[in-house]
N, C-alpha and C positions, 0 to 999 in steps of 0.2 A: 463576379466568385470570385471573395476571398476567403477563405477557410482561415488563413492564420490570422488578419485582422478581427472574423467575426469570433474567433475560439479565443482569442486575449479579452476581448472583452469581457465576455460570457465571463469566462476568469475572473478579471478583475470587480467582477460586480458578486458575486458571491460570497455570503450564503445567498441562494434563487432559484426558483423554479426546479422542474422535476430531476434533471440532471447533474449527479455528483461533479466533480474535478475530475475523476480518475473517466466516465464515458465522454466528457468533452473531450480529453484530449485524446482518446482512443482515435474516437470520430473524425478530429483533425489528420491524424496518421494515417486514418484509412482513405485522406482525399489528398495524402500528396503532401500535410505538413511533417514540416521538420521541427521537433518538436528536442531542446535544447534542455539540460537540467539546471536548478538554481548552481551556483557557482559564485564564488565570493571575489571573484577577478570580471565579473558578468554582469551579474543581477542587478535590477534595483528594485526597493517596496514594488513592486508592480509592475505583473506582468510586462512585458515589452517581444517589439521586434526589432530584428535584427538582417541583417547581410545575411542569406541563404548559402550554403556551394552550389549550386543551382542559375545560375545568369537569370536575370529578372524573378527569381523568387523569394518572399524572405522568411524565417527562420521564427519563431515562436521560442523566446525565452523564459523559461518558469521567475518568478521574481519571489522576491523571500517570503511573501507573504503567504507562499504556501508551505513557507514553515509555521506545523504547528505548534501556537508557542513563541514567536517568535514576533517581537513590538516592532512599529515602526521608526520609530526614533532611534535605536538600535540598527534596523537596514539604514539611513540619511544619515547618522553618524558612520558609517563604515563606506558607504558611496562618497560621503565629504571628504573622507581622508584618504578615499583611491585617484578622485582628480588627479592630485600631483602625481601619483607615480605606482603602478601596480605592488601590490602585496607580494613581494616573497618569498615569504614564513608566516605559516602557524602563529608564531612570538612577536612579528612584523606588526601585525594585523592587528591581536588583540593592543598592542606599545595606541599605533597608528589611532586604530579606532575608539578604544578607549568605551571597548564590552567590555562588561561583566563576565566570569567565568559559565552562570548561565545560559548569557546566549553564546559562548564557543562554545558548548557542549552541545545546544542542537544542532549551533551549526554544520557540526564534527557527526553528530545522531542527522542530517539528512544529506551526509555524504556532499557536503557543499565546496572542498577544499581539492577537486578532484586538481583544478589549474596549480597548484602546487604540487602536483605529484605525490599528495598523500589520498587514500581509499578512506573507505569510513574504519578502518579498523584502527587502522594507525594511524589518523586525525584524534579520534578519541583518545588516544594513549599521547599522544603529544602534548594537547589542548591538557590534557592532565597532567602533566610534568612541570605546565605552563606557567611564571611562579605568581601568582595573584598582583593586577595593577600598582594594587598599592597595600604598604603591610606597615604596621602600628610599629613605633618604637620599640617595643624592647621583643617586636612580634623578628622582626629584621632580623636581630641577633643570632635569634637559632636558628635560620634557614643554614649556614654553615654544616652543622650538626647534622644534615639530613642527606646532606650529599651528593651527587651528583647522583642518576639512573642512568646506567650504560642503556645502548642503542640497542633494543631487540629485537629477531628476527619472529615476527609476529605469522602466524600460520593464514591462508589467506578463508577469507569467509567465505563460506558456499554459496552460491547464486541465489540460491532460494531464500537464502537469512539475510541475504543483502534486499533482494525483494520484499519479505516482509517485512524489513526495517523502516525501505520506505516508503510502504503504505502505513505506518504507522508516524511518523513523521510529515510526511508531506499528502498524504492521501490518495497516491498515484504512484506507479511502478515506470522507467522508461525501458528501465534492463527488461523483465517480462511480465507475465501474467503466473500469477498465485495458482491457478489452478491447472499448469501445465506440468507441477514441479507435485500433482496429486493425481496426474492420466492415467498412469499404470494401474495405480489401484482401482480405479477406477472400470477403470474397463476389464480386467481379471472381473469383479463380479456385474459383470457387461453394460456398466451403465455408462450411454451413449455420448458426446460431446454436443453441444449445441445445433454445430453447421451438421450432424451424423441424424439426429432429431431432426431437424427439418427437412433431410433428404429421406426419412422414412415416408413409406405411403400414408396414405389418409384414412386412419380407421384403423392401424395397428395400436398394440401397444408397448411402450418403451419409458427407459427409463432414464434421467438427463438427473446432471449436480451440475450448483454451478454460485458462484457466490448471490446472495442477493441483493440489488439494487434499489427496487421497489417493490412496496407493497402499498399495496389502494382498494378502498373497503367505498367504494358508493353511496353516498349519503342513505339511499334505501336499498340499493341495491342487493339484491341474493345470490351475490355472486363477488369473490376477493381472488381479486387481480397478483399478477407476484411475477418479480422478471430476476430471471437469476441469470448469471454469464460467468463464459466462460474463458479461455483463449482462443477461439472460434470463431464465440460474436451470443449475439443473448436468443435465451425459452424465456418467451411469453408462457403464463400461464395462468389456468382457471379451475378456481377451485367452489364448488358447489356451496351454500348458505350445512347444506348436510352433511358435507364432508367434511368445511369447514369446523365444527363442532367437536370432530374424530380430531383431528389433527393440531387444533389452536397452540398449545403450545410450541408444536415441532412448525407450524406458518410464524406465531407472530416471535418466536424467543431467532430463531438461527440465522446464522450469519454465511454458514454452508450448509444447503439446503441439495436434495434427493425428492426431487418429483415422477411422481409414478404414475402412469394414466393413460389414453388416448391422446395418440397426433386428430385434430385437426384442423385442416388448410379450407380457407375461405376460396370462392370465385376469385378472390382478387388476388388472391394466390399467398395473404397468411395466413402463417403457422400456429396454433396454438396446440400447447400440450394443456390435453379437460384433464386434471391431474384429483384420484380418487383418496390418495397416497406420500405423506410428507413425511421424510424424514430428518430428523436434525442431526445434519453431518458436521458439523464447528466446531469440534473437539480434535477433525483432521490437523487443523489448521498449526495447529504445534507444530506438526511434520515440516511444514518450511521452517523453522526456526534447531533445526537440528543437520546437525552433516547426514552423508548418505547411507552412512551406517546405522545411524538409526538406532548406538549406543551409549551414544552421550550424554551430559549435560547440558540443559539448554543453555549456550553462553553468552552472551550481553542483552538480547534477548528476552533472559529466562524470565522479566515481568510478566511476559505472555501468558501464564503459566506457575504459578509460584506454587500451588499445587501439588504437584508432579513430580514426586520424586524420579534420585536418576534410576535409570531401567539397571540393572543386573547382566552381565552378558550372554546369560544365556534364559532372557525372557524375550527371544524376536519370537518364537513360535505365537506371540500374539499382537505382532506389528501390523497388520493390516485394521485388530481398530485398539486406536487408541482407549489412554486407563481412562474412565468414567469419573476417576476424584473429583476434575473442573467441572464446572460449571458455562453451560454455552456461554452465557452470558462475562465470564472470565474472561474469553479466547478472543483477545486485545486485537492479532493481530493486522486485521480488517479494518477503518474506520464504521459505523452502524449506515444501515444502509436511509435511504430514505423513502417514510411512511407518511401515507394520507388514509385519513379515517373520516 
């Protein structure tokens, strides 16, 4: 039984199969695997194994292939430069690895500079201050006029925003689950977690919220299967064809979904929620990119919902429901679900 090896192989074979990287990593962690983040001084292009903190156990190190948009040739240049010595700073890496600005931005976005004592926000700041690797003859003469930017004390990025940025760049987060930051809001509405739903008696009505992982409609079947996930586990939803037509848009477009229906438990102990009503709550995901006061503009992740204006201080009365100015498809905090028809 080698869960680290198994997960590593599946991640390196993506895209494939029924499960996304976030679910593979979560399952590995639940089986005792230590999963380490992408890092410029440790990662290779592929996901790999390295010595774990526990004797005899290997840890899974995420590779640069997990960073959306990062190219294999950039990873190979970086690893080759690193064989001589570890990188000591962002400018050192940019110079020795000969990486373009886009590659450096992607590494900073992915929070891959932690071994250089730089968190995501600091790294983004430093990358943008690093001179381009090549300057034209006359362009170089203009550089001194720009002056040297002083070091800035940047505010810490809230954990919820870190998690949102992780999902945007690598499709998963080792820090927390997005639903954990929305739990109090849903609990106030009487909406259960997956764990609570699994503990609910057979035949009882329940509402459960979660990130949509999979939508599946067998060829000639009369039911749609939906799997949603939160910080406590997964809920398997079943929607009969007659109810699907009444909830089609929410079923097909949601990234964050509320299923409402009846708990059904089989003799084998498998729990399903037979849903008659589906709500699209994807707009709630924008709260991940704001501070805890929820009255600030969206920081570096404001590309998540560009159509949402900054709220005024007196707009707190409507915080339980996000602005409807955006379409759910425009909420890009999370990668798309895996849908099979």
